[in-house]
Every structure is written in structure tokens, then in C-alpha cells.
N, C-alpha and C positions, 0 to 999 in steps of 0.2 A: 618187189613186186607192182605191180599197179592197185592201187586202191583210189578210188575219186573222192573218197570221204576221211582219208585221211589227213592228219595235219601237218605230217612231212614232206616237203616238198618231193623227197626222191620219189618218195608213192603218188603223188596227184599228176606231177610233171616227170611220167618215169621215161626213163632213158628209152630203155627197151620198147616201150608201148609205144612212142614216138616211129622207132625204127623199123617197128612191123607195123605200123600206119602208113607209112610213106613206101615202103615196099608194098602193099597191099594195092594202095592206086597205084603204084607204076604200073604194076600187075597189069590194073582192070579200066586203067585209060584208055585204052579200044571198047572197052566193057559195053556196049552202047544197051545191050538186057536191065543190066545192072545199073548205068549211068539214068537209063529212063527213069528206072526201079524207083534210085533214090531223088529226081526229080518230081515226081510225082508226092513222094512224103513232103518233099519240101512245100509242095503247093498248099498242105493243110495249115504251115503256118505256125506250125510248134517247135520248129530247129531239128539241126541236124546233131547227130552225134560228129566228133573231131572225126574220125576215119569216114563215116559218108562223105564229108565235108571236103577231104581229103582227096576223095575220089573227083568231085567236081571238079578242083582247084588241077588235079592232072591232066583233067579230062583232055584230048586233043581235037573231038570232031565238032568242025567246022558250027554245024547244024547246031548241037548239042550245046555249047556254048551262046550260041546267039540266044538261047533259048534258059540258058540261066544269066544273061543281062534281062531277057525282056523278063524274068520271075525275079529278081535279085530289086530291079525296079518299082513294078508292080507290089512287092510286099513291103517296101518304106515307104509309097505311097497310104497302103491300107493301114501301116502301125502311126507312120508319121506324116500323113497327109504332104501337103505342098510347101509346107513351112519350113523354116530352115534356120535355128535358131541361131545369136550372135550374140558372141563374147571377145572378150581380148585381153592377154596376158598380162601384169603386171609383175614383174622382174625387181623383188622388194634386195638382193643380194646376190655378190656373186663369189664371196669369200666361199673357199671350200676347200677341204682335208683332204677328198679322193683326188685319186691318179689314175682317173678315168681316162682311156687312150684317143675319145672318142669326141671329147667336150673339151673345150679350149679355158671353162674354169679348174681343170685340174691343178691339183698344186705345185707341179713343177713352173706353171708357164707363169713366168716371171715378167713379164711386157705387158701384160692385158692389164687395164683399170680396175683394179679391187673397189669395189667401192657397195656401201650397205645406205639405203634409203633411210633417214631419221623420219620422225612422226609429220615434224614440217613439210617435209620433202612427200613424202605417200601424202600429205594435204594438199600442195600443192597439184601432185600426177593426176592423183584421181579427181579434180577436179575439171581439168585437161580432161579426162576421159570422159566425163560428166558432161563437159562442153563437146566434145562429138555426139553423144545421144549413146552411150552404153549405159546400160544396165546391171550386166555381168560380167567377173572379172575370176581369172586364174591368178591367184600370187603363184609367185616360181622364186625357188631361191637353191645355192649350193647349198652343200652340207659343211656346218663349221661350229663346234661347241661352243666357241667364246663368240661370235659373232651373232650366229644364228641359232636366237637359241629360243627354249617354248612362251618364256613371258613376252619376248621382240616378237614372233607370231601371234599372241593373244594380243599383244595392244594393236599392232598394225591391224585388224583384223577389227578389235573397237573402232581405230578411229576412222578407218575406212566406213562401215555403218556410220556412223557420225555423222557425215559428211554432208549437208543437203546447201546444192546449191545450185541458185532460180529454182527450173523445174528437174533439175537432176536429180537422181539418187542413183546409189548401186545398193541392187538388193538382193545380189545373192552374190557370194564369197567363195568360190571353187580353192581349194589348196594342193600346191603338185607341193611335198615337201617329203625330206629323208624318209625313209621305214624307224619306225620310233614306236614306243611303247603303247603299251592299251592305257594305259592312264593319260599317257600325252593325248592317246586320239579322243579319250574322254573328254579333255579339255575343249581338243578345238570342236566337239558334235557340242561341247556347251558353249562355245563362241559363237555357235550359229554359220559354223559352214555349210556348204550345199554339199558337193562330190569330196571325197580323198582321193586324187588322182596321183598313180605311181607309174611308172612304164619299168616291164621288168630287163629291157633293154633285147637282154637275149634268153631263153630257156637254154641253151646247150650248154651246160652246167662248166665246160671244161674251156669253152670261148669264154662264160661269164667271167672266170675268173683269171683267163688272163687280159680279160679288158678294162678287169678292174683289180689291177694289181697290187695296189694298196688304198687306205683308208677303211672306213667302216661298211663302207660299199662292196669291202672284197669278200663282205662274209654272205655267201650264196642264201644259205638257208634262210637269216633273219631277214635278207631280201623279197625275195618271194614266198614266205608266211607274210611279209604286212600286212596285206588285205584280211586273214585272216584277223588279226591283231586289232586291224581299223574295225571288224566286224561286232569282235566281244566287247569295243571300246563304247558300240553303239552306233558306229557312224556305218547307217546302210543304204547310200549310196554312194558307190565306189567304181571310183574310173581307172582300168587297164592299158596297157599296149606295151608295143614292142618295137624301136628301132630298126624299121626295116635295112638291110646294109650291113650291119655286123655279121651276121651269119647267113646259112642259107636259108629260105624264102620258107620253103617247104617245111622245114622242121620248126619254125617259128611260129607259120599257121597255125600249126598243128598243135604245139606247146599252148598258146593264147586260146584256143578252142578247150584244151582240155583244164585251164584257171578259171576258165568262165561257169565251163562244167561242174569242175570241183567247188567253186562257191556257190554255184543254186545245190549240189548235192547237200554242203555242208551246214548251209545258216539260210536254205529256202530261198535265196535271190540271187541272179548272178548279177554281172559286171551293167551299172546305171548307163555307162560309156563305156567305148574303146577305141583308141586311137590309134593312126596311122602313120606314124609318122618316118620320113626318110631321110638315110643319111645327111648331111651337108656341108658345106664348106664353111669354117668358122676360125681366126685369128690365126693360130697355128695348127690348121687340123685339113687339113687334103682330104677329103671326102675320095678320088680318085687312087688312094694308096690304098682303101679298104677294098675289099674282091668281090663281096657279095650283094654288089650294090642290082638294083632291081630296074628296068626300064616302065615305062606307062602304061603299056600293056600289060606286062604282067601286075602293076601295080591294080591298075583296071580288075583286073580279073579276084584278086586278092578282096579289094572291097564288096564286088558283088558276093563272093564266096562264102566271108564274112558275115553281110548283109541276110542270109538266106540261112544260115549254120547258126548264127543268134538274132532273132529276127527280132525283139524285143528290145534290145538295146540300144543307145541311141549310139552315131556314128561321129567322129572329130577329127576334122582338118584343119592344117594351120595355114600360115601366109611361108610354110616352107615350098607349099608347091604354088605352080605359074596359077594364072588366071586361066588357061588352059588345060590343063590337069582338074585343077577343081572345076571347073564344067564340066568335065567329064564325069566325075566320079558322084557328084551329086545326081547325077541320074541314076547312080548305081545304089547307091546306101545313104551318102552323108547326110547327116543331118544337123550338126553343129558344125559352124564354122567361122576362125576371126576376123576383123577387117578393124585396118589403119594398126596394123601391130606394129608393136618394139619388144625388140627382144634383148635390149639393153637394162642395164639399171637404171630405170627414168627413161625418159625423152620419152614423154607426150609434152611435158611444159616444156619446156626445149631442147631444143637437139642436140645431140654429144658433139664437143668440138672431137676432129679428127682426132688428134692427140691424147685421146682419153676415151675411145672408144671400149663397150663393154659387152659386146651384142654375144650371146649365146649360140648362134647362127647366121647363119646369113639369110636378109626373108626375101623372096623371088617373089612375089605379088606384094607391092608397095602400094597400091591405090589408095585412097582415104575410105572412110568406114562410107561415106555417103556414095561414091564412084561403087562402094562393092552392093549397097544394099540395091541402089539403081540398075548395076546390071542384074543382080536376082530378081527382080520384080519384071523387069524387061524377058524375064524367062520364064514369068508369070507364077515364082514363088514367092512368099511370102514373106520375109524377114522378121520375126520376133524375136521382140525383146521381153519375153515373158519369162520370170520366175514363181510364178502361181502356184506351183504343186506344191516345190518346197516350204511357201509361207501359208500354203493352207495345210501342212502335214502329210503330203500325197507321197512319202520319200518310200523307198527300201522296196518289201512286201506288200504294200497299200499300192502305191506306183505300180509296181510290175502289173496285178491285177488285171488294173485298168487297163494296163497297154496291152497288155496279152487277148483282153476281151474286145478290144477297138473301143473301150468307153470313154477313151484319155481324149478323143479327137471331140468329144463333148465340151470339154473346158480348155484343149487347146488353141483350137480353132476360133471360138472369139476371143480370145485369150490375147493370139496374136494380133489378131484384128486390129485388136484397142492399145496392143502396145507397141505396136506401128505406127497407129494415129500419133501416139504421142509423139513418137519420132516426126514423122512429117511438120505437124504445128510444131517444134520447138527446134529441130536442128537440118532437118534437110534445105537443100538450096532449091531455088524455082522451081527443077525441069523434075528432080527428084520428086517433089509433092505432089506435079500433076500426074505422075506415073502411078506414084502412090495412090491418090485418089481412087484413080480409077480402078484399080484393081479391088481396093476396099469396095466399094460399089458393087463390081461383081462379085466377092468373095463372100459379101454378107449371105446372097442370095443362096451361098453352101450350108449355111448355119441352116439344118434341117430339123432343129424345134423350133415353131412359129413364134414358143412365149422368150424363148431364150432370145432369137434373134428382137424380138422389140425391144430388151434388153439391152442389144448392143445398141444397136439404132440408137435408142437410148440415151444410152454412155456415150458416142461415139458424139453424139452433139454435144455434150454437155463437153466435152476435150476440144469441141471446134468454139463452145461457145463461151463456156464458162468458166475456159482456163481449170479445170478438175482433171486428176491425172490418178493412176495407181485402182482403175476398175477391174476385178477380175472373178473370172468363176472358180 
């Protein structure tokens, strides 16, 4: 039976409820009166239920779809302005004992190069990332109780935070590792992580079990309740997502929103981020062998409907997607993107040799961070390297209350400008710096509070003239 408050995944990700939702959405895909009512509700910026959002996703009335896209873009602007948060993944290890059929790290793959970064190698990778300009990392690793222990993760996090190179520093470490215990989540929280990220991959239980035939990840219930344990362990910023292409996208979309509703109902805090990766080729994985792939138009509609349904959440897109695709969905809800990414174990300090490649998936957008930053600014977005909320304690319900009220922009807009100025001074090419200087001069005028604007102007001067760093509201 469907129960959003239950701690059992078969209740809060209830198969029958999803099927009934999909049937309702299909039945009402032409119902202009109902669709209009749902859009009007969405305009209140309070979100939608999974059933309401499923109707919008299924809507095939072109005029209404255009209204959905316009609303998604406006909601994104209302909550996140024109800021785009920048990050990079850092793969620590690809040792893995799971049998996931869509991932080249699966245990039966005997020809992929298996690697684990030592603490010295992590230092070199982090310095290379700092020299690019990154301030926020997402740590990635396979599941292996021998190689990838909690002690290894904790040591790695400590190493990353300890490195100060020139004006560089990693100020926020997010982590994407296998489902674990409440005690381990508590250790990660004490280590100072930002967001704990774990993708469900698929919410369709039967498909999940088939796609994860062996290894600890085969346990659907344990994996699906990971965020509950993370919350219980004190991690109040969690990030969810599915791998679109594994099962039917309408089912995944509904399950994803039901998961967000469960976290909100059970803990008072929905997901800090929602990621929308699509299945890609990798080593011995041929994505064309999976039959549930989605085209760019469907992908854009998914992003827009997630933004409308969960207006407060950050939405993440990686270099799995092309520049063209990323540009399109930036307008429809995406608020965080990676740049200059490597999906190999290491690879930032020195490129991997061809005979020892360890990528988890093929990168589509291969531009440098500087090129991505310039591209964003040419579209009048502010690339933000801000990590202030996490370090000022604005996480969980404190972040959400500010975000939902719109007050977060009083912090985020100034912080975005100051961290962008740091990037321009320390890392940008001359062309990128010239574009950025003009953008900052314009955007200072959009800081609404005159006292705050004066503080920002003074801090920008100190960054430029006195080599001062790390100002934050």
C-alpha cells in the first residue's frame, strides 16, 4: 500500500501507485482543463505531486507544452537566478564487486584497468583541479569492501581539504559512494562532506534486480533506503537521481518524485539535488543494447517537469551530455554543471595512457573549464564557485527555508560574483576574464540591497588589488 511516510521502499516507492499514476496521466494527456489547473497550481512555486507532474510530462498539447517550458525557466530564475554552480568529479577508485550490467566497473570486466588513488596521488589530482579553478568536488568510487573502505574515504576527504595550493582550495567535497550504515554516514558528516549523492539507477524493482544481478547493490531495499539512513546519520543535504535509459522514463520520473516526496514527508527536507544522467557507452558497455533510451526532446521535457514539480532542488547535469543539450536544459531547470571533467580514476594531473584507461563512461562535452565558464557568461549566466551555504551552516531545512522563500538569492548572488572574480583573477584566459569583468559590472547592479552591494564592491576590490580571497555572505 502506498505510504509516503513509511520507511519501507515498497510503500513509498509503491509499484501499484506508479502504475495508477501513469494510467491517470495517459488518460488525461489531452485534458486541457486539468492541465491548465495543474499549471496554475505550479505557478504558485510550491511544487506538484507526482501524479500532477506526470500529467504535465504526458501532455501532448503543443501550446501547453510551451507554457510548461516557459514556466520551468521562470521558476528556475525565481529560485536560482542566473547562477550556475560549477563542480568536477574526482574518481578515487574503480574497484567494485557488484555486477551492474550497465557499468564497466562490474566485477566480470577483466580488461578495464583497475586503479585506486593513493593519498599522494589524490594530492596531485587536487592540485591539478585547483589549478583549473575548481572549488567543489564530487568524489566517486566503486563498491569494494577491501579497497574502498570508510577509513580510505575519510582519509581522502581529509587530504583534499588539507591542500592549499597558490590561491586554490577545495571548499566543498560531495561524495557519491555505495549505500552504507547510519554510523558510516555519521562519520562522513563529521568529516565535513557537503552533499551525499546516490543514484537509484532505476525505481522499477524487477528491473533493478535484473540490472544488479550480483553484489551488495543487488539488495533493492537497502539501496533505496540509503537516504533515510543518511538523514538519520545527520547528513541533511542528499542528492538523488536515476540513470535514464535503464527502464521506461515515465516510470522513473514518477518514482523519482515519489522519493523526493518521501524525504520531505519523513524528514522535513527534500533532496538538495536531483541529477538526470543518461546511459552512455563505456568500455564494454554498449548503450544501444538497452531499449529504453530517450531522445533530446524527451530529456528536455523531463528536466522542465522536474523543475516545476520540485522547484527548490538543485538540478545537476554532467559532461555525459553535449554542449548543445546542456545549453538547452540550462534554460529549463539545470542549476549545476561539471566542467573539464575526467571520469577516469585520476587523469587530471596526467592523461591516462591508452592501454590503461579506467573511465566509467564516455565524456561528450570535452571542453576545458575555462571554455565552459566563458560559454556560460556569453549566455549571461554567472558561473558560481560558491560553497558558502555549506560552510555557514545553511544546510538541510535551513537551506530549504531560505530557498523556498526566495531569500537565498540575497546570499547566493553576491557570493557568485565574488567567487567568479576569484576565478577570473587566478585562472581565466584573457578573453574569458574580459567577458567576466563586463558581466560582473552589470550584475553588481542586481544586488538589491544597497548596503550589501557596497560590501560586494569593496570585496571585489580587495580580491583584485589585495589578493584577498574567500569572502562570503
